[in-house]
Kinemage of the C-alpha trace (Angstrom):
@kinemage 1
@onewidth
@group {chain A} dominant
@subgroup {mainchain}
@vectorlist {calphas} color= white
{ca met a 1} P -71.997 -110.502 -33.024
{ca ser a 2} L -69.758 -111.916 -35.776
{ca glu a 3} L -66.519 -113.746 -35.139
{ca thr a 4} L -63.295 -113.079 -37.014
{ca arg a 5} L -61.348 -116.005 -38.331
{ca glu a 6} L -57.699 -115.644 -39.365
{ca thr a 7} L -56.077 -117.698 -42.101
{ca ile a 8} L -52.547 -117.637 -43.409
{ca gln a 9} L -52.203 -117.533 -47.191
{ca ile a 10} L -49.261 -117.712 -49.558
{ca thr a 11} L -49.741 -114.848 -52.009
{ca arg a 12} L -46.384 -114.914 -53.829
{ca leu a 13} L -43.868 -117.616 -54.690
{ca val a 14} L -40.534 -117.059 -56.397
{ca leu a 15} L -39.285 -120.345 -57.844
{ca asp a 16} L -36.110 -121.442 -59.593
{ca val a 17} L -37.267 -124.120 -62.041
{ca leu a 18} L -35.421 -126.406 -64.455
{ca lys a 19} L -37.608 -127.283 -67.457
{ca pro a 20} L -37.197 -128.856 -70.882
{ca his a 21} L -37.288 -126.547 -73.936
{ca gln a 22} L -40.826 -127.764 -74.676
{ca pro a 23} L -43.311 -126.602 -73.705
{ca asp a 24} L -41.885 -123.141 -74.322
{ca ile a 25} L -41.990 -120.541 -71.564
{ca val a 26} L -45.252 -119.021 -72.840
{ca glu a 27} L -47.155 -122.321 -72.852
{ca phe a 28} L -45.484 -123.388 -69.570
{ca ser a 29} L -46.619 -120.157 -67.869
{ca lys a 30} L -50.135 -120.331 -69.335
{ca arg a 31} L -50.584 -123.877 -68.054
{ca leu a 32} L -49.472 -122.858 -64.555
{ca ala a 33} L -51.773 -119.822 -64.678
{ca gly a 34} L -54.695 -122.235 -64.932
{ca ile a 35} L -54.146 -123.453 -61.371
{ca arg a 36} L -56.759 -122.347 -58.826
{ca gly a 37} L -55.605 -119.276 -56.900
{ca val a 38} L -52.948 -118.193 -59.423
{ca lys a 39} L -53.610 -114.660 -60.665
{ca lys a 40} L -50.332 -113.705 -62.361
{ca ile a 41} L -47.074 -115.320 -63.441
{ca asp a 42} L -43.907 -113.388 -64.286
{ca ser a 43} L -41.496 -115.793 -65.980
{ca ser a 44} L -37.939 -115.256 -67.192
{ca val a 45} L -35.449 -117.616 -68.803
{ca val a 46} L -32.251 -117.312 -66.794
{ca glu a 47} L -30.071 -119.920 -68.495
{ca val a 48} L -30.282 -122.230 -71.502
{ca asp a 49} L -28.318 -125.383 -72.263
{ca ala a 50} L -28.670 -128.095 -74.911
{ca glu a 51} L -31.725 -129.786 -73.387
{ca thr a 52} L -33.085 -127.576 -70.593
{ca glu a 53} L -33.826 -124.032 -69.468
{ca thr a 54} L -33.540 -122.537 -66.014
{ca val a 55} L -36.549 -120.327 -65.423
{ca lys a 56} L -37.372 -117.856 -62.651
{ca leu a 57} L -41.103 -117.850 -61.891
{ca ile a 58} L -42.808 -115.203 -59.785
{ca ile a 59} L -46.293 -116.489 -59.056
{ca asp a 60} L -48.862 -114.141 -57.500
{ca gly a 61} L -52.324 -115.043 -56.283
{ca ser a 62} L -54.357 -115.951 -53.280
{ca glu a 63} L -54.098 -119.136 -51.271
{ca leu a 64} L -51.346 -120.492 -53.532
{ca asp a 65} L -51.026 -124.255 -53.158
{ca val a 66} L -47.301 -125.089 -53.311
{ca glu a 67} L -47.960 -128.816 -53.706
{ca arg a 68} L -50.396 -128.318 -56.592
{ca ile a 69} L -48.002 -125.909 -58.331
{ca gly a 70} L -45.115 -128.343 -57.863
{ca glu a 71} L -47.195 -131.189 -59.257
{ca ala a 72} L -48.105 -129.116 -62.336
{ca ile a 73} L -44.443 -128.221 -62.913
{ca arg a 74} L -43.482 -131.923 -62.708
{ca thr a 75} L -46.318 -132.845 -65.117
{ca leu a 76} L -44.851 -130.340 -67.601
{ca gly a 77} L -41.435 -132.030 -67.278
{ca gly a 78} L -39.897 -129.490 -64.908
{ca ala a 79} L -38.382 -129.604 -61.448
{ca ile a 80} L -38.285 -126.970 -58.715
{ca his a 81} L -34.647 -126.284 -57.817
{ca ser a 82} L -35.506 -123.910 -55.007
{ca val a 83} L -38.105 -121.650 -53.478
{ca asp a 84} L -36.247 -118.337 -53.505
{ca ala a 85} L -38.850 -116.111 -51.842
{ca thr a 86} L -42.388 -116.103 -50.509
{ca val a 87} L -44.982 -113.604 -49.407
{ca val a 88} L -47.383 -114.862 -46.760
{ca glu a 89} L -50.354 -112.833 -45.558
{ca lys a 90} L -52.752 -113.131 -42.661
{ca val a 91} L -56.306 -112.713 -43.856
{ca glu a 92} L -59.129 -112.011 -41.442
{ca arg a 93} L -62.580 -113.170 -42.426
{ca lys a 94} L -65.818 -112.467 -40.624
{ca arg a 95} L -67.989 -115.455 -39.945
């Protein structure tokens, strides 16, 4: 008889991010897409000023690691202003 194990996974994050103009939004999104578990990134520039851009990121995947994503954003010169939404799923796995 097999046991079922439940895990909780973050499968979507909606982030409000402040970033410098460089890297541009395409390169910024591509770099974040390289993180383990990230399957898709929908990115939109919401506001632009002289030195920065406010960007809305919708990140979809499986077992998203908020800390790793935050670290990557900081490495690219950005900062997370807020986590605006999340989707969390319970996944059952047979052992």
